[in-house]
C-alpha positions in Angstrom: 0.0 0.0 0.0 1.3 3.4 -1.0 0.4 6.3 1.3 0.6 10.1 0.6 0.1 12.7 3.4 -0.9 16.2 2.4 0.0 18.9 5.0 -0.4 22.6 5.1 3.0 24.4 4.8 4.9 25.4 7.9 3.4 22.6 10.1 6.7 20.7 10.6 6.7 17.0 10.9 3.7 16.7 13.2 1.5 13.9 11.7 -1.5 15.3 13.4 -1.2 18.4 11.2 -2.1 16.3 8.1 -4.8 17.9 5.9 -5.5 14.7 4.0 -4.2 11.1 3.6 -4.5 9.2 0.4 -3.8 5.4 0.4 -3.4 3.6 -2.9 -5.0 0.2 -3.3 -5.1 -2.2 -6.2 -8.2 -0.6 -8.0 -8.9 2.6 -6.0 -7.5 5.3 -3.7 -9.0 6.1 -0.3 -8.8 9.7 0.6 -9.5 11.1 4.1 -9.7 14.9 4.5 -9.1 15.8 8.1 -11.4 18.1 10.0 -11.1 21.5 8.5 -12.8 24.7 9.3 -14.1 26.5 6.1 -14.5 30.3 6.2 -17.9 31.9 5.8 -20.6 34.0 7.5 -23.3 31.3 7.9 -23.2 27.5 8.2 -24.4 27.3 4.6 -21.5 29.5 3.4 -19.1 27.4 5.4 -20.5 24.1 4.0 -20.4 25.5 0.5 -16.8 26.7 0.8 -15.8 23.4 2.4 -17.3 21.3 -0.4 -15.8 23.6 -3.0 -12.4 23.1 -1.4 -12.9 19.3 -1.3 -13.9 19.3 -5.0 -10.7 21.2 -5.9 -8.5 19.1 -3.7 -9.9 15.8 -5.1 -9.6 17.0 -8.6 -6.1 18.5 -8.4 -4.4 16.0 -6.2 -6.4 12.7 -6.3 -7.8 12.5 -9.9 -11.3 12.4 -8.3 -14.2 14.6 -7.6 -17.2 15.1 -5.3 -18.9 12.1 -7.0 -16.2 9.9 -5.2 -17.1 11.2 -1.7 -18.7 8.4 0.4 -19.0 10.1 3.8 -19.2 13.7 5.2 -19.2 14.6 8.8 -20.2 18.1 9.9 -19.4 19.2 13.4 -21.7 22.1 14.2 -21.8 24.2 17.4 -25.0 23.3 19.3 -26.2 26.9 19.6 -26.7 26.9 15.8 -28.9 23.8 15.6 -31.4 22.9 14.2 -31.2 25.9 11.7 -27.7 25.0 10.6 -28.9 21.5 9.7 -31.2 22.9 7.1 -28.6 25.3 5.8 -25.9 22.7 5.5 -28.3 20.3 3.8 -29.2 23.0 1.2 -25.5 23.5 0.4 -25.0 19.7 0.1 -27.9 19.4 -2.3 -26.3 22.0 -4.5 -23.1 20.0 -4.8 -24.4 16.4 -5.1 -27.0 14.9 -7.4 -28.9 11.7 -6.5 -28.0 8.9 -6.5 -24.4 10.1 -5.8 -25.4 11.4 -2.4 -22.8 10.5 0.3 -23.6 9.4 3.8 -23.8 12.5 5.9 -23.4 12.8 9.7 -24.1 16.0 11.6 -22.7 16.2 15.1 -23.7 18.9 17.5 -20.7 20.0 19.6 -20.3 22.5 22.4 -17.3 24.2 20.6 -15.3 23.8 17.5 -11.5 24.3 17.8 -10.5 27.3 15.8 -11.6 30.6 17.4 -15.2 31.6 16.5 -15.6 28.6 14.1 -19.1 27.2 13.8 -18.6 24.3 11.4 -15.8 21.7 11.0 -15.9 19.1 8.2 -14.4 15.7 7.5 -14.7 13.9 4.2 -13.9 10.4 3.0 -13.7 9.5 -0.7 -13.0 6.3 -2.7 -11.5 7.2 -6.1 -11.5 4.4 -8.6 -8.4 4.0 -10.8 -10.6 3.0 -13.7 -13.0 5.8 -14.6 -15.6 3.7 -16.5 -19.2 4.5 -15.7 -20.5 2.5 -12.9 -24.1 1.5 -12.2 -25.6 2.7 -9.0 -28.2 0.5 -7.4 -30.7 2.4 -5.3 -32.6 0.4 -2.7 -35.5 2.1 -0.9 -35.5 1.1 2.8 -38.2 1.9 5.3 -37.1 4.4 8.1 -35.8 2.8 11.2 -38.1 2.5 14.2 -38.5 5.7 16.1 -36.9 7.8 13.2 -37.7 11.5 13.2 -36.7 13.7 10.3 -35.4 17.3 10.9 -38.9 18.6 10.0 -40.4 16.5 12.8 -38.2 17.9 15.5 -39.6 20.5 17.8 -36.5 21.6 19.8 
């Protein structure tokens, strides 16, 4: 397995300062973008800028794109929920077309490291070496027991 670590300049040899890690496998690369804090005035602006950064990074350094993203985690300050959930969801819908929607997790946190930051993001992508068109099977599942959508919440 070949591994490439992408770091911001002037971070020294500290492995924790990695911006992304790409591991090469037989038929694909796995890419993990570490938690990064995109700039912006609102959670939607921040999510949009973060997804734009990810698209550029995957394209320029990994021969991939947002269609290769499998998982996104948004860490959002609790005081911005639930409104931020709708804003971030709107930004994601602008960047992804069904059925290429990645799994998305939103975690409410008491604070985000990075000053007055409100949103921190992590992304995982699987970039195939062979760029042939792949079929996507979509299986409709019933909601899990006790599931409540964002619209159903009252807090």
